N, C-alpha and C positions, 0 to 999 in steps of 0.2 A: 381788666380783661376786655378785649375788643368784642363788640357784638356782631362784627362782620363774620360771615361764613368763610371758613378756610377753603381755599381752592386746592384741590388735589393735584398732585404732580401729573405730568403727561404720561400717557401709556400707549402702547401699540395694540390695536385690536387684532385678534387672531384672524387669519384668512378664512374664507368660507370652506367648510369641510364637505358640503354637499356636492353631488355630482349629477349632471343631467346629460343623458346621451340621446342624440337625435340623429338618425342617419337613414340611408336607404340601403336596401339589401338586394343582392343578386341571388335569387333563390331558384330552386328547381320548380318544375311544373307542379309537383305534388305539394311542395311547401307553399307555392303561390295559391293553389286551390284552398289550402287550409286557412291561410291568412285572409284570403278574400271572403271565405265563408264566415270566419270568426268576425271580421270587420263588418260584414254586411249584417250579421245577426245583432251584434252590439249596436250598429248604426240604427237598426230598426227600434231597438230599445231606447236609444238616445232620442230619436224623433218623438216617440210616444211620451217619454218623460218630459221633454221640453214642451210638448203640447199641454201636458197636464200642469206643468208649472205656469205656463202663460195663462191658462184658464183661471188660475187662482188669483191673479192680479197682484197688486202691491201688498206686501206683508211686512209686519214689523219683525224685530229680531226673534221674538218668541214664535211667531207664526212661521217664519222661515225654518226654524229648527224643527218644529212639529211637522211641517210639510215634508221636509227632507227625510225625517225619520220614517214617516209613512211610506213615502215613495221608495226609499232605500230598502225597506222590508219587502215590498212587492218585487223589486228588481233582484234582490238577493235570491229569491226563489227561482228566478229565471236565469241567473248567471252565477255570481258569487258575491260575497260581501265586499271584496276589493273592487270588482268591476262596478258594483252598484254604487260604491262611494265615489268612484271617478265619474260615473254617469250623472249622478245627482249634483255633484259639485260643478260639472261642466254646464249643466242646465241652469243652475243658479247664476253662475258667472255670465252666461249668455244673456239671461234676463236682465241682470243688473247693468250690463254694458248697454243693452238696448234702451233701458230706461234713462241712463245717463245721456245717451245720444239724443233722446227726445228732449230732455231738459236743455241740452246745448242748442238744439234746433230751435226751441222756443225762445231762448235768449237772443239768438241770431235774428229770428224773424221779428221779434219785438223791436230790436235796435234798428232794423232796416225800415220797418213801418214808421217808427217815430221820426226817423231822419227824413223820409220822403214827405210825411205829413207836415213836418216843420217847414220844409221848403215850399210845399203847396200853399201854405198860408200867405205867401208873398207872391205878388203878381209877376208874370214873366218879364224878365229883363230888369227887375227892380231889386232893391235891397232894403231890409228892415233890421237895423242894428247889425248884429253879426250873422244874420241869416240871409242868404242870397237866394233869390228865386231862380227858377230854371231859365236858361238863356232865351228860349223861343217858346211860343205857344204850342208848337207841335211836340216839343220834348215834354212840356208840362202835361199835355194830354196823355202822352205815352206813360208818364209816371203815374198819372191818375189810374190808368188801367193796371199798371204794375202793382200799385198798392192794394188794389182790390184782389188781385191774385194772391199776394202775400197774406192778406187778411183771411182769405179762404184756407190757405195752408195752415195758418196759425190756429184757426178754429178747429181744424182736424187734429192738430197736435194737442190742443187743449182737451179735446174729447178723449184722445188716447190716454193722456195723463190722468184724466178724471176717472176713467174706468180701470186704469192699470194694465190694459191689454196692449202690450207692445208687439212690434213686428220683428220676428226673428226668422231667418232662413238658413237652415242647415245646408251647407254647400256653397253659400254665398249668393247675394243678390245679383252681383255682377254676372256670374255664370248663369243664373236663372234668366236674366234679361237677354243674354246672348241667344237663348233658345228661340226668341222671336225674330232674330235676324241672323241666321246661320251663314248666309252668303257673305255678309260684311265681315264676319269673324273668320271666314275661310274654313269652316267646319262642315262636315256632313252630320246628319242626325245621329248616325252611329258613333262618330267621334265625340260629338257632344254628350251623348248618353254615357259613354265610357268615362269621360271626365266628371260628369255629374255623379255617377255612382261611386267613383273613387273619392270624390270630395266629401261624400256623405258616409264613408266608412268611419268606424270608431275603433281605434286600437291604441289606446293610451291608458297607462296605469300609473297613477301618482300615489302619494302617501309616504309612509315611513319606510326607511331602509331596514328591513327586518331579516335579510339574509346576506350572505357574503357577496353575492353577485347581483344584488338589486332588491326587489321586493317579492312578495309571494305570488305575484301575477306575471311579471316579465323579468326574466333573469338573463344576464349576459356574462359569459365566462371569457375574460380577455386573454387567458392563457391558451385554452383549447379553441377559442373563437366559435362558440356555439351560442345560439339563442333559444331559450325555452319559454314557453307561454302556457299559462294556466287556462285551460279551456272552460267556457261556460258549461254548466251541467248538461243542457240539452245537446251539446256537441261532443260529449264524452266519447262517442264512438270513434272519433278521429285521434284519440290519445295514443301516443307511442311511448309514453313514460308513465310511471306510477302516479297516483293521485290526480288523474284526469289532466295530465300535462302532455305537451308535444314539444319535441326538440327539432330544430331545423337541421336539414341534412347538409346545408352549405356551411362553409367556413367564412367568417366575415370579421372585420375589425372596425372599430370606431374610436374617435378621439374624444374622451370625456372632457367636459369643461365645467367651470363653476356655474352655479345657477344664474340665469339671466344673460349669459354670454352667447347663447345659441349653441348649435351643434356643428358638426363637420361631416363631410361626405364619406361614404365608404369607398372602397378601392375602385368599384365600378358602378356608379349610380345609374340604375335603369329608369325607365319611365313609370314603372309600377313595381312594387306596391308603394303606397304613400308612406311617409316616415312613421315608424313606430317609436315611441319614446318611453323611457322609464324615468320616473321622477323619484329622486332620493332626497329625503330631508337631511339637513345637516346632522352629522353624527357626533 
C-alpha cells in the first residue's frame, strides 16, 4: 500500500448565503429626527468606548476578551446587548487598524532612513560599490536635514508603539484637518459642522441573522419595504412599535449583495442620513 496521502476529488464550494444591505434612505422629517437622535446617542457611546479602549493600550487575546466583556456590560445598560456588541467590536477594529498602521509607518520610516544614511556615507558625486552618493553637495545637505526629520518621526512612532496609545479619530482625520482651512475646502463652518456630526453618527448593527428580515436591531422587509430599528433603552420614548422599536414611515428598497461586495443605492439617495447597514452572518 502506498504511503502517500490520497487526494480527494474536486468539489464546488457553495456560494455565500449571507446578505449585507447598505443604502441611503429618503425619509420624512420625523424619521430623520429619530435616526439622527439615535445615531448621535450611539455615536457618543462609540466615542466614549473608543477612548476607553485606547487608554488600555496593547492587550493580548485574553486581555481583549476581558476588556470587551466589561465594556459591553456597561454599554448594554445604556443601549442594548446587540448595540453594545457592535460598539465594542467597532472600537476594537479601529484600535487594531490604527496599531497596524503604526507598524507599517515604522517599517516605511526605517527603510527610508536606512536608504538615505547609506547614501550619505558616500561623498557627493562619488560611488562606493553599489551605493551612489548624492549628485551635488546641496542635495546631500538637504538629505541630511531630511533624515533628521524622519528620525524624529520614527522616534514618535516608537513611543506610541511602546505605550500602545494609538491615534484614532472618529469622523476621519481628513475631515478634522479641513476644519483648520475651510476656505480652501470651500466650506462654511456650519457646513463643516454638519458633515462632522454626520460622520460621527453610529447606526450599524452586525451579528447573527436571527430574524426573517435581518437581526434583532435592524430589520428590513423587502416585500412591504419598511425599515424597523430597535431603539436604545434611554430613547424608548420615540418607539412606535412594541418592544422599544420604531418603524420608518417611508417605503424604500435596496439591493442585497453577498458580503464584501458593497451595497447599492436606494431609489433616491439624499445627502442625509448616512448609510445604515444590517450585517447578516451566513445562514
